LUMLOBA-898880 format. One record per residue (C-alpha): chain; x, y, z; residue number from 1. Coordinates in nm, 3 decimals. Each point is the difference from the previous one (the first is absolute). Example, Ala and Ser with C-alpha at 12.3 -4.5 7.8 and 13.67 -1.06 7.14 Angstrom:
<rs>
<A; <1.230; -0.450; 0.780>; 1>;
<A; <0.137; 0.344; -0.066>; 2>;
</rs>
This chain:
<rs>
<A; <4.463; 8.387; 3.718>; 1>;
<A; <0.290; 0.200; 0.135>; 2>;
<A; <-0.196; 0.320; -0.040>; 3>;
<A; <-0.300; -0.148; 0.182>; 4>;
<A; <0.215; -0.118; 0.290>; 5>;
<A; <0.164; 0.340; 0.026>; 6>;
<A; <-0.337; 0.176; 0.007>; 7>;
<A; <-0.147; -0.250; 0.243>; 8>;
<A; <0.279; 0.033; 0.257>; 9>;
<A; <-0.095; 0.353; 0.113>; 10>;
<A; <-0.362; -0.104; 0.041>; 11>;
<A; <0.102; -0.295; 0.217>; 12>;
<A; <0.216; 0.227; 0.218>; 13>;
<A; <-0.283; 0.252; 0.035>; 14>;
<A; <-0.237; -0.277; 0.094>; 15>;
<A; <0.242; -0.122; 0.269>; 16>;
<A; <-0.015; 0.330; 0.187>; 17>;
<A; <-0.368; -0.028; 0.104>; 18>;
<A; <0.062; -0.361; 0.095>; 19>;
<A; <0.287; 0.100; 0.230>; 20>;
<A; <-0.211; 0.275; 0.155>; 21>;
<A; <-0.282; -0.247; 0.057>; 22>;
<A; <0.233; -0.251; 0.168>; 23>;
<A; <0.146; 0.273; 0.222>; 24>;
<A; <-0.351; 0.114; 0.100>; 25>;
<A; <-0.103; -0.357; 0.080>; 26>;
<A; <0.313; -0.044; 0.216>; 27>;
<A; <-0.068; 0.323; 0.188>; 28>;
<A; <-0.364; -0.100; 0.045>; 29>;
<A; <0.099; -0.337; 0.138>; 30>;
<A; <0.254; 0.161; 0.231>; 31>;
<A; <-0.260; 0.252; 0.123>; 32>;
<A; <-0.246; -0.283; 0.068>; 33>;
<A; <0.269; -0.181; 0.198>; 34>;
<A; <0.059; 0.310; 0.210>; 35>;
<A; <-0.374; 0.051; 0.054>; 36>;
<A; <-0.033; -0.357; 0.125>; 37>;
<A; <0.248; 0.081; 0.284>; 38>;
<A; <-0.118; 0.149; 0.325>; 39>;
<A; <0.119; 0.338; 0.125>; 40>;
<A; <0.216; -0.169; 0.263>; 41>;
<A; <0.167; -0.220; -0.262>; 42>;
<A; <0.064; 0.305; -0.220>; 43>;
<A; <0.158; 0.187; 0.296>; 44>;
<A; <0.219; -0.298; 0.082>; 45>;
<A; <0.108; -0.028; -0.362>; 46>;
<A; <0.074; 0.371; -0.015>; 47>;
<A; <0.206; -0.018; 0.322>; 48>;
<A; <0.205; -0.288; -0.141>; 49>;
<A; <0.060; 0.201; -0.315>; 50>;
<A; <0.113; 0.304; 0.199>; 51>;
<A; <0.230; -0.211; 0.222>; 52>;
<A; <0.152; -0.167; -0.302>; 53>;
<A; <0.058; 0.333; -0.171>; 54>;
<A; <0.168; 0.139; 0.312>; 55>;
<A; <0.229; -0.302; 0.019>; 56>;
<A; <0.091; 0.042; -0.363>; 57>;
<A; <0.078; 0.368; 0.054>; 58>;
<A; <0.217; -0.080; 0.304>; 59>;
<A; <0.178; -0.272; -0.193>; 60>;
<A; <0.074; 0.235; -0.288>; 61>;
<A; <0.130; 0.265; 0.242>; 62>;
<A; <0.234; -0.253; 0.161>; 63>;
<A; <0.119; -0.114; -0.341>; 64>;
<A; <0.079; 0.356; -0.107>; 65>;
<A; <0.186; 0.069; 0.326>; 66>;
<A; <0.203; -0.322; -0.023>; 67>;
<A; <0.087; 0.060; -0.364>; 68>;
<A; <0.125; 0.351; 0.082>; 69>;
<A; <0.210; -0.141; 0.284>; 70>;
<A; <0.138; -0.273; -0.223>; 71>;
<A; <0.086; 0.243; -0.277>; 72>;
<A; <0.180; 0.233; 0.243>; 73>;
<A; <0.170; -0.294; 0.170>; 74>;
<A; <-0.109; 0.099; 0.350>; 75>;
<A; <0.019; -0.323; 0.195>; 76>;
<A; <-0.188; -0.320; -0.070>; 77>;
<A; <-0.355; 0.024; -0.134>; 78>;
<A; <-0.072; -0.302; 0.218>; 79>;
<A; <0.044; 0.215; 0.308>; 80>;
<A; <-0.343; 0.148; -0.062>; 81>;
<A; <-0.159; -0.343; -0.027>; 82>;
<A; <0.149; -0.100; 0.333>; 83>;
<A; <-0.153; 0.306; 0.168>; 84>;
<A; <-0.341; -0.017; -0.174>; 85>;
<A; <-0.198; -0.318; 0.075>; 86>;
<A; <-0.244; 0.072; -0.283>; 87>;
<A; <0.285; -0.026; -0.246>; 88>;
<A; <0.161; -0.302; 0.163>; 89>;
<A; <-0.320; -0.198; -0.041>; 90>;
<A; <0.012; 0.032; -0.377>; 91>;
<A; <0.203; -0.231; -0.227>; 92>;
<A; <0.252; 0.278; -0.077>; 93>;
<A; <0.093; 0.044; 0.365>; 94>;
<A; <0.346; 0.118; -0.092>; 95>;
<A; <-0.130; 0.355; -0.019>; 96>;
<A; <-0.134; -0.003; -0.357>; 97>;
<A; <-0.359; -0.134; 0.038>; 98>;
<A; <-0.162; -0.156; -0.302>; 99>;
<A; <-0.312; 0.177; -0.133>; 100>;
<A; <-0.330; -0.104; 0.152>; 101>;
<A; <-0.249; -0.186; -0.220>; 102>;
<A; <-0.234; 0.212; -0.211>; 103>;
<A; <-0.281; 0.162; 0.188>; 104>;
<A; <-0.263; -0.200; -0.188>; 105>;
<A; <0.143; -0.327; 0.139>; 106>;
<A; <-0.078; 0.112; 0.354>; 107>;
<A; <-0.374; 0.026; -0.070>; 108>;
<A; <-0.229; -0.299; 0.038>; 109>;
<A; <-0.078; -0.166; -0.327>; 110>;
<A; <0.273; 0.193; -0.184>; 111>;
<A; <0.089; -0.099; -0.353>; 112>;
<A; <0.343; -0.089; -0.127>; 113>;
<A; <0.271; 0.268; -0.012>; 114>;
<A; <-0.042; 0.232; -0.293>; 115>;
<A; <-0.378; -0.045; -0.027>; 116>;
<A; <-0.239; 0.292; 0.044>; 117>;
<A; <-0.138; 0.026; 0.349>; 118>;
<A; <-0.145; 0.263; 0.228>; 119>;
<A; <-0.015; 0.130; 0.353>; 120>;
<A; <-0.300; 0.001; 0.230>; 121>;
<A; <-0.103; 0.335; -0.141>; 122>;
<A; <0.001; -0.127; -0.355>; 123>;
<A; <0.305; 0.204; -0.108>; 124>;
<A; <0.213; -0.199; -0.247>; 125>;
<A; <0.346; -0.094; 0.125>; 126>;
<A; <0.305; -0.058; -0.221>; 127>;
<A; <0.219; -0.233; 0.207>; 128>;
<A; <0.381; 0.000; -0.058>; 129>;
<A; <0.132; -0.249; -0.246>; 130>;
<A; <0.117; -0.329; 0.158>; 131>;
<A; <0.328; 0.041; -0.192>; 132>;
<A; <0.076; 0.319; 0.195>; 133>;
<A; <0.172; -0.202; 0.270>; 134>;
<A; <0.276; -0.110; -0.240>; 135>;
<A; <0.063; 0.322; -0.188>; 136>;
<A; <0.212; 0.299; 0.088>; 137>;
<A; <-0.290; 0.243; 0.015>; 138>;
<A; <-0.113; 0.215; 0.292>; 139>;
<A; <-0.086; -0.304; 0.215>; 140>;
<A; <0.163; -0.280; -0.196>; 141>;
<A; <0.350; 0.069; 0.131>; 142>;
<A; <-0.114; -0.106; 0.343>; 143>;
<A; <-0.040; -0.360; -0.117>; 144>;
<A; <0.347; -0.018; -0.144>; 145>;
<A; <0.312; -0.007; 0.210>; 146>;
<A; <0.116; 0.337; 0.131>; 147>;
<A; <0.248; 0.202; -0.207>; 148>;
<A; <0.355; -0.102; 0.057>; 149>;
<A; <0.270; 0.256; 0.039>; 150>;
<A; <0.055; 0.174; -0.329>; 151>;
<A; <-0.287; -0.179; -0.180>; 152>;
<A; <-0.320; 0.173; -0.120>; 153>;
<A; <-0.333; -0.067; 0.160>; 154>;
<A; <-0.174; -0.304; -0.145>; 155>;
<A; <0.314; -0.153; -0.144>; 156>;
<A; <-0.099; -0.341; 0.138>; 157>;
<A; <-0.366; 0.032; -0.091>; 158>;
<A; <-0.135; -0.306; -0.171>; 159>;
<A; <0.298; -0.219; 0.090>; 160>;
<A; <-0.199; -0.202; 0.252>; 161>;
<A; <-0.317; 0.176; 0.113>; 162>;
<A; <-0.091; -0.275; 0.246>; 163>;
<A; <0.333; 0.002; 0.186>; 164>;
<A; <0.029; 0.206; 0.317>; 165>;
<A; <0.311; 0.223; 0.001>; 166>;
<A; <0.253; -0.054; 0.275>; 167>;
<A; <0.195; 0.260; 0.191>; 168>;
<A; <0.311; -0.070; -0.206>; 169>;
<A; <-0.193; 0.059; -0.320>; 170>;
<A; <-0.150; 0.330; 0.106>; 171>;
<A; <0.322; 0.150; 0.135>; 172>;
<A; <0.351; -0.112; 0.084>; 173>;
<A; <-0.018; 0.096; 0.367>; 174>;
<A; <-0.164; 0.237; 0.244>; 175>;
<A; <0.264; 0.263; -0.076>; 176>;
<A; <-0.150; 0.257; -0.239>; 177>;
<A; <0.154; 0.054; -0.338>; 178>;
<A; <0.139; 0.353; -0.016>; 179>;
<A; <0.067; 0.221; -0.296>; 180>;
<A; <0.357; 0.058; -0.107>; 181>;
<A; <-0.006; 0.347; 0.152>; 182>;
<A; <-0.124; -0.139; 0.334>; 183>;
<A; <0.270; -0.267; -0.003>; 184>;
<A; <0.260; 0.273; -0.043>; 185>;
<A; <-0.135; 0.169; 0.312>; 186>;
<A; <0.010; -0.328; 0.193>; 187>;
<A; <0.359; -0.066; -0.103>; 188>;
<A; <0.112; 0.349; 0.094>; 189>;
<A; <-0.193; 0.083; 0.315>; 190>;
<A; <-0.085; -0.337; 0.150>; 191>;
<A; <0.212; -0.305; -0.076>; 192>;
<A; <0.148; -0.204; -0.283>; 193>;
<A; <-0.231; -0.168; -0.247>; 194>;
<A; <0.006; -0.360; 0.115>; 195>;
<A; <-0.115; -0.141; -0.333>; 196>;
<A; <0.331; 0.098; -0.165>; 197>;
<A; <0.301; -0.222; 0.052>; 198>;
<A; <0.266; 0.263; -0.070>; 199>;
<A; <-0.007; 0.379; -0.002>; 200>;
<A; <0.291; 0.237; -0.063>; 201>;
<A; <-0.081; 0.344; 0.140>; 202>;
<A; <0.254; 0.268; -0.088>; 203>;
<A; <-0.042; 0.354; 0.126>; 204>;
<A; <0.176; 0.331; 0.047>; 205>;
<A; <-0.086; 0.282; 0.240>; 206>;
<A; <0.132; 0.340; 0.106>; 207>;
<A; <-0.037; 0.106; 0.363>; 208>;
<A; <0.060; 0.369; 0.076>; 209>;
<A; <0.072; 0.154; 0.339>; 210>;
<A; <0.037; 0.370; 0.079>; 211>;
<A; <0.098; 0.076; 0.359>; 212>;
<A; <0.076; 0.331; 0.169>; 213>;
<A; <0.164; 0.023; 0.339>; 214>;
<A; <0.091; 0.293; 0.219>; 215>;
<A; <0.367; -0.010; 0.101>; 216>;
<A; <0.125; 0.192; 0.304>; 217>;
<A; <0.369; 0.060; 0.065>; 218>;
<A; <0.056; 0.202; 0.319>; 219>;
<A; <-0.124; 0.026; 0.361>; 220>;
<A; <-0.271; 0.157; 0.213>; 221>;
<A; <0.084; 0.311; 0.203>; 222>;
<A; <-0.208; 0.061; 0.314>; 223>;
<A; <-0.213; -0.303; -0.101>; 224>;
<A; <-0.191; 0.216; -0.248>; 225>;
<A; <0.233; 0.155; -0.258>; 226>;
<A; <0.164; -0.219; -0.265>; 227>;
<A; <0.348; 0.105; -0.110>; 228>;
<A; <0.141; -0.169; -0.309>; 229>;
<A; <-0.101; -0.102; -0.354>; 230>;
<A; <-0.349; -0.107; -0.105>; 231>;
<A; <-0.012; -0.184; -0.331>; 232>;
<A; <-0.268; -0.186; -0.188>; 233>;
<A; <0.122; -0.327; -0.146>; 234>;
<A; <-0.178; -0.174; -0.283>; 235>;
<A; <0.033; -0.351; -0.140>; 236>;
<A; <-0.142; -0.107; -0.337>; 237>;
<A; <0.014; -0.369; -0.072>; 238>;
<A; <-0.101; -0.227; -0.286>; 239>;
<A; <-0.007; -0.376; 0.045>; 240>;
<A; <-0.051; -0.196; -0.323>; 241>;
<A; <-0.074; -0.367; 0.055>; 242>;
<A; <-0.019; -0.262; -0.274>; 243>;
<A; <-0.104; -0.346; 0.115>; 244>;
<A; <-0.103; -0.336; -0.141>; 245>;
<A; <-0.262; -0.194; 0.194>; 246>;
<A; <-0.024; -0.365; -0.104>; 247>;
<A; <-0.316; -0.179; 0.113>; 248>;
<A; <-0.084; -0.368; -0.035>; 249>;
<A; <-0.328; -0.173; 0.083>; 250>;
<A; <0.052; -0.324; 0.190>; 251>;
<A; <-0.371; -0.083; 0.015>; 252>;
<A; <-0.327; 0.175; -0.074>; 253>;
<A; <0.019; 0.151; 0.350>; 254>;
<A; <0.371; 0.040; 0.072>; 255>;
<A; <0.261; 0.217; -0.172>; 256>;
<A; <0.361; 0.100; 0.073>; 257>;
<A; <0.208; 0.291; -0.126>; 258>;
<A; <0.344; 0.159; 0.023>; 259>;
<A; <0.067; 0.369; -0.063>; 260>;
<A; <0.349; 0.127; -0.092>; 261>;
<A; <0.033; 0.383; -0.003>; 262>;
<A; <0.281; 0.219; -0.128>; 263>;
<A; <0.016; 0.350; 0.151>; 264>;
<A; <0.149; 0.324; -0.129>; 265>;
<A; <0.003; 0.294; 0.244>; 266>;
<A; <0.088; 0.362; -0.056>; 267>;
<A; <-0.016; 0.257; 0.279>; 268>;
<A; <0.073; 0.370; -0.015>; 269>;
<A; <0.089; 0.175; 0.329>; 270>;
<A; <-0.044; 0.379; 0.015>; 271>;
<A; <0.097; 0.220; 0.297>; 272>;
<A; <0.086; 0.364; 0.063>; 273>;
<A; <0.302; 0.148; 0.172>; 274>;
<A; <0.261; -0.017; -0.273>; 275>;
<A; <0.283; 0.245; 0.076>; 276>;
<A; <-0.159; 0.085; 0.334>; 277>;
<A; <-0.310; 0.155; -0.162>; 278>;
<A; <-0.336; -0.153; 0.081>; 279>;
<A; <-0.145; 0.127; -0.330>; 280>;
<A; <0.259; -0.182; -0.211>; 281>;
<A; <-0.097; -0.356; -0.096>; 282>;
<A; <0.216; -0.297; -0.083>; 283>;
<A; <-0.101; -0.349; -0.104>; 284>;
<A; <0.136; -0.349; -0.056>; 285>;
<A; <-0.133; -0.298; -0.190>; 286>;
<A; <0.054; -0.364; 0.094>; 287>;
<A; <-0.099; -0.299; -0.214>; 288>;
<A; <0.004; -0.374; 0.066>; 289>;
<A; <-0.131; -0.308; -0.174>; 290>;
<A; <-0.007; -0.359; 0.114>; 291>;
<A; <-0.229; -0.296; 0.049>; 292>;
<A; <-0.282; 0.059; 0.244>; 293>;
<A; <-0.152; -0.226; 0.264>; 294>;
<A; <-0.108; -0.326; -0.164>; 295>;
<A; <-0.331; -0.127; 0.136>; 296>;
<A; <-0.211; -0.308; -0.055>; 297>;
<A; <-0.339; -0.118; 0.114>; 298>;
<A; <-0.277; -0.254; -0.012>; 299>;
<A; <-0.372; 0.063; -0.059>; 300>;
<A; <-0.291; -0.222; 0.097>; 301>;
<A; <-0.361; 0.052; -0.103>; 302>;
<A; <-0.218; -0.078; 0.302>; 303>;
<A; <-0.331; 0.083; -0.169>; 304>;
<A; <-0.092; 0.018; -0.365>; 305>;
<A; <-0.241; 0.273; -0.094>; 306>;
<A; <-0.362; -0.105; -0.042>; 307>;
<A; <-0.323; 0.189; -0.046>; 308>;
<A; <-0.015; 0.071; 0.375>; 309>;
<A; <0.358; -0.046; 0.126>; 310>;
<A; <0.311; 0.208; -0.077>; 311>;
<A; <0.337; -0.124; -0.116>; 312>;
<A; <0.234; -0.036; 0.301>; 313>;
<A; <0.375; -0.052; -0.046>; 314>;
<A; <0.269; -0.025; 0.267>; 315>;
<A; <0.367; 0.067; -0.061>; 316>;
<A; <0.332; -0.046; 0.176>; 317>;
<A; <0.302; 0.192; -0.127>; 318>;
<A; <0.366; 0.009; 0.103>; 319>;
<A; <0.237; 0.285; -0.088>; 320>;
<A; <0.375; -0.056; 0.003>; 321>;
<A; <0.268; 0.266; 0.070>; 322>;
<A; <0.172; -0.036; -0.338>; 323>;
<A; <0.005; 0.375; -0.065>; 324>;
<A; <0.253; 0.250; 0.134>; 325>;
<A; <-0.061; 0.064; 0.371>; 326>;
<A; <-0.042; 0.362; 0.117>; 327>;
<A; <0.200; -0.066; 0.319>; 328>;
<A; <0.369; 0.086; 0.010>; 329>;
<A; <-0.013; 0.239; -0.299>; 330>;
<A; <0.214; 0.301; 0.093>; 331>;
<A; <-0.111; 0.360; -0.051>; 332>;
<A; <0.270; 0.234; -0.126>; 333>;
<A; <0.044; 0.370; -0.074>; 334>;
<A; <-0.030; 0.066; -0.373>; 335>;
<A; <0.148; 0.351; -0.041>; 336>;
<A; <0.270; 0.158; 0.219>; 337>;
<A; <-0.170; 0.342; 0.008>; 338>;
<A; <-0.331; -0.128; 0.143>; 339>;
<A; <0.009; -0.215; 0.310>; 340>;
<A; <-0.378; -0.031; -0.010>; 341>;
<A; <-0.002; -0.199; -0.325>; 342>;
<A; <0.049; -0.364; 0.086>; 343>;
<A; <-0.115; -0.304; -0.195>; 344>;
<A; <0.040; -0.377; 0.028>; 345>;
<A; <0.276; -0.166; -0.199>; 346>;
<A; <-0.257; -0.233; -0.161>; 347>;
<A; <-0.372; -0.067; 0.016>; 348>;
<A; <-0.160; -0.321; 0.130>; 349>;
<A; <-0.207; -0.224; -0.226>; 350>;
<A; <-0.153; -0.214; 0.275>; 351>;
<A; <-0.111; 0.006; 0.362>; 352>;
<A; <0.265; -0.236; 0.134>; 353>;
<A; <-0.253; -0.223; 0.180>; 354>;
<A; <-0.184; -0.324; -0.040>; 355>;
<A; <-0.372; 0.035; 0.040>; 356>;
<A; <-0.308; -0.220; -0.028>; 357>;
<A; <-0.337; 0.132; -0.118>; 358>;
<A; <-0.330; -0.180; 0.051>; 359>;
<A; <-0.290; 0.141; -0.197>; 360>;
<A; <-0.364; -0.058; -0.079>; 361>;
<A; <-0.183; 0.148; -0.298>; 362>;
<A; <-0.369; -0.006; -0.090>; 363>;
<A; <-0.160; 0.065; -0.339>; 364>;
<A; <-0.360; 0.002; -0.121>; 365>;
<A; <-0.124; 0.054; -0.353>; 366>;
<A; <-0.322; 0.186; -0.073>; 367>;
<A; <0.022; 0.025; -0.377>; 368>;
<A; <0.129; 0.248; -0.112>; 369>;
<A; <0.127; 0.110; 0.346>; 370>;
<A; <0.269; -0.181; 0.197>; 371>;
<A; <0.046; 0.066; 0.373>; 372>;
<A; <0.322; -0.100; 0.174>; 373>;
<A; <0.173; 0.044; 0.334>; 374>;
<A; <0.309; -0.128; 0.180>; 375>;
<A; <0.168; -0.020; 0.339>; 376>;
<A; <0.357; -0.100; 0.079>; 377>;
<A; <0.242; -0.017; 0.290>; 378>;
<A; <0.378; 0.019; -0.052>; 379>;
<A; <0.237; -0.130; 0.264>; 380>;
<A; <0.352; 0.143; -0.027>; 381>;
<A; <0.263; -0.234; 0.143>; 382>;
<A; <0.260; 0.177; 0.210>; 383>;
<A; <0.357; -0.012; -0.126>; 384>;
<A; <0.343; 0.084; 0.137>; 385>;
<A; <0.230; 0.230; -0.196>; 386>;
<A; <0.373; 0.054; 0.046>; 387>;
<A; <-0.045; 0.373; -0.051>; 388>;
<A; <-0.311; 0.220; -0.011>; 389>;
<A; <0.179; 0.335; 0.036>; 390>;
<A; <-0.003; 0.252; -0.286>; 391>;
<A; <0.297; 0.196; 0.135>; 392>;
<A; <0.334; -0.049; -0.174>; 393>;
<A; <0.256; -0.164; 0.228>; 394>;
<A; <-0.262; -0.120; 0.250>; 395>;
<A; <-0.110; -0.363; 0.039>; 396>;
<A; <-0.316; -0.082; 0.192>; 397>;
<A; <-0.114; -0.362; 0.009>; 398>;
<A; <-0.363; -0.052; 0.095>; 399>;
<A; <-0.307; -0.214; -0.047>; 400>;
<A; <-0.287; 0.167; -0.183>; 401>;
<A; <-0.370; -0.088; 0.008>; 402>;
<A; <-0.230; 0.178; -0.244>; 403>;
<A; <-0.362; 0.048; 0.097>; 404>;
<A; <-0.249; -0.258; -0.125>; 405>;
<A; <-0.223; 0.139; -0.275>; 406>;
<A; <-0.378; -0.018; -0.012>; 407>;
<A; <-0.144; 0.074; -0.342>; 408>;
<A; <-0.358; 0.007; -0.121>; 409>;
<A; <-0.192; 0.140; -0.291>; 410>;
<A; <-0.282; -0.042; -0.244>; 411>;
<A; <-0.138; 0.128; -0.325>; 412>;
<A; <-0.232; -0.041; -0.294>; 413>;
<A; <0.057; -0.070; -0.369>; 414>;
<A; <-0.233; 0.059; -0.293>; 415>;
<A; <0.022; -0.204; -0.318>; 416>;
<A; <-0.133; 0.237; -0.265>; 417>;
<A; <0.068; -0.247; -0.283>; 418>;
<A; <0.107; -0.361; -0.045>; 419>;
<A; <0.365; 0.105; -0.015>; 420>;
<A; <0.026; 0.322; 0.202>; 421>;
<A; <-0.054; 0.084; 0.365>; 422>;
<A; <0.086; 0.276; 0.246>; 423>;
<A; <0.048; -0.022; 0.374>; 424>;
<A; <0.042; 0.222; 0.303>; 425>;
<A; <0.116; -0.117; 0.342>; 426>;
<A; <0.134; 0.120; 0.332>; 427>;
<A; <0.287; -0.151; 0.199>; 428>;
<A; <0.139; 0.082; 0.343>; 429>;
<A; <0.311; -0.145; 0.166>; 430>;
<A; <0.077; 0.060; 0.368>; 431>;
<A; <0.350; -0.071; 0.134>; 432>;
<A; <0.081; 0.055; 0.368>; 433>;
<A; <0.329; 0.127; 0.134>; 434>;
<A; <0.320; -0.186; -0.083>; 435>;
<A; <0.240; -0.105; 0.275>; 436>;
<A; <0.374; -0.054; 0.038>; 437>;
<A; <0.199; -0.188; 0.260>; 438>;
<A; <0.373; 0.024; 0.063>; 439>;
<A; <0.185; -0.323; 0.091>; 440>;
<A; <-0.093; -0.080; 0.360>; 441>;
<A; <-0.243; 0.293; 0.019>; 442>;
<A; <-0.376; 0.044; -0.011>; 443>;
<A; <-0.231; 0.102; -0.282>; 444>;
<A; <-0.018; 0.373; -0.075>; 445>;
<A; <-0.255; 0.165; -0.226>; 446>;
<A; <0.113; 0.197; -0.304>; 447>;
<A; <-0.154; 0.348; 0.005>; 448>;
<A; <-0.208; 0.086; -0.307>; 449>;
<A; <-0.007; -0.358; -0.133>; 450>;
<A; <-0.376; -0.050; 0.043>; 451>;
<A; <-0.173; 0.041; -0.336>; 452>;
<A; <-0.349; 0.005; -0.148>; 453>;
<A; <-0.014; -0.023; -0.378>; 454>;
<A; <-0.333; 0.060; -0.172>; 455>;
<A; <-0.032; -0.032; -0.377>; 456>;
<A; <-0.278; 0.048; -0.257>; 457>;
<A; <0.039; -0.229; -0.301>; 458>;
<A; <-0.138; 0.033; -0.353>; 459>;
<A; <0.028; -0.281; -0.253>; 460>;
<A; <-0.079; -0.064; -0.364>; 461>;
<A; <0.007; -0.348; -0.155>; 462>;
<A; <-0.009; -0.099; -0.366>; 463>;
<A; <-0.012; -0.357; -0.130>; 464>;
<A; <0.201; -0.030; -0.320>; 465>;
<A; <-0.082; -0.367; -0.060>; 466>;
<A; <-0.059; -0.315; 0.200>; 467>;
<A; <0.366; -0.009; 0.103>; 468>;
<A; <0.111; 0.363; 0.045>; 469>;
<A; <-0.144; 0.274; 0.223>; 470>;
<A; <0.119; 0.356; 0.060>; 471>;
<A; <-0.054; 0.141; 0.351>; 472>;
<A; <0.070; 0.367; 0.068>; 473>;
<A; <-0.008; 0.155; 0.346>; 474>;
<A; <0.045; 0.336; 0.169>; 475>;
<A; <0.023; 0.032; 0.379>; 476>;
<A; <-0.020; 0.331; 0.186>; 477>;
<A; <0.134; 0.034; 0.354>; 478>;
<A; <-0.238; 0.151; 0.253>; 479>;
<A; <0.236; 0.019; 0.300>; 480>;
<A; <0.359; 0.126; 0.041>; 481>;
<A; <0.128; -0.354; 0.056>; 482>;
<A; <-0.135; -0.119; -0.336>; 483>;
<A; <0.173; 0.071; -0.332>; 484>;
<A; <-0.121; 0.304; -0.192>; 485>;
<A; <-0.106; -0.221; -0.289>; 486>;
<A; <0.068; -0.335; -0.161>; 487>;
<A; <-0.047; -0.058; -0.374>; 488>;
<A; <0.029; -0.351; -0.138>; 489>;
<A; <-0.101; -0.240; -0.273>; 490>;
<A; <-0.002; -0.379; -0.005>; 491>;
<A; <-0.021; -0.256; -0.280>; 492>;
<A; <-0.119; -0.338; 0.131>; 493>;
<A; <0.024; -0.275; -0.262>; 494>;
<A; <-0.185; -0.323; 0.073>; 495>;
<A; <0.065; -0.333; -0.168>; 496>;
</rs>
């Protein structure tokens, strides 16, 4: 019996094949008869409906792909597209991730149930998408699920509740795009503090180098054309090493405060000719000083959070205190008895000696992987009276001093070439008008040569060590005589 059943099974299967072919032929014949019974106008109308439905499906799929790419990159809210596209807003998934349209066969008159074999007006068989595609994480199924949250893979919520419409809070935390770690390092360095961190300790060290040459004349003009005396070329080489700790604290998701405490070490080498009465003989002197610098503090407020169409806009207000050593009243003395041309200050200043207030505005926009940023600031220097501003030993000259207010602007671009590394280049210019002095009871008098224009080209490199620590390196090159020759620095912001 077992042998007979085994031998009979293949025959039954072979016999089933002609039966299936016959049923398929009968179905096609019936379908062809149904098409023949329709008029040409009805066939054209059916064909137009099919074409329209296919176009809508194609448009829907294109919108789904675009929204998924935006959601994966974190560029704004996917719902922003639904708000701007009425065809998307009309669909159940009006949050920007439209649900798939029904299978094409369901749009035709007299269509069978989903999954059954059907055809178009031309008799070409159509394989409609599976009805389960709306709840899977396939090419179109992710559109039915809630959008990917920050840090979660696409389709992570698929199948949780396919009938529930995702809300804005489920698709993304806010309109502010989620940036990579490398982009966040650029924001923290070039733009403003990261408001989502409560506490950040930013320690840095930098070396600023100046090299100045000045022509020194000691003599008089004869006949208004001939100079009689000594002509020497003086040179000053200066290094200023600054180590500072900037402590930032986020009060809210839009407001942050910080205080920066610097410590300054300065070393200047003064070189002039004229030792022993010979202009070709050089002599030099070195002066060093170290002390606390000017402590400054500020407050930041985020006016606009970056969205898909709007940049990130942050305003700041900073106050600098005159806690460092003031440059006024420091006496200049002769270093060597055989060279009256070699004079140097008794100590070097570590601060400006003034209070000032700086109001700034910075703008940043992310175009993954490029970040564009720019800033503008205005510094108001508060005038201050000093008991002595003279640099001559034995001379006292009280006066009120007003430094010129500084206008600074700049901009640049950063490129995140990996999730943890980015490079930036920017340009900054600071313009300071002439400073003024006023003796007690007198009027303001301009200080010759005090007007400055400092232009700097900055290069930066950022590396994210982990979610807490970042290393920011920078090199600045001076483009004008009033700017430092170069500045080299590195910072280590640590966020909690």
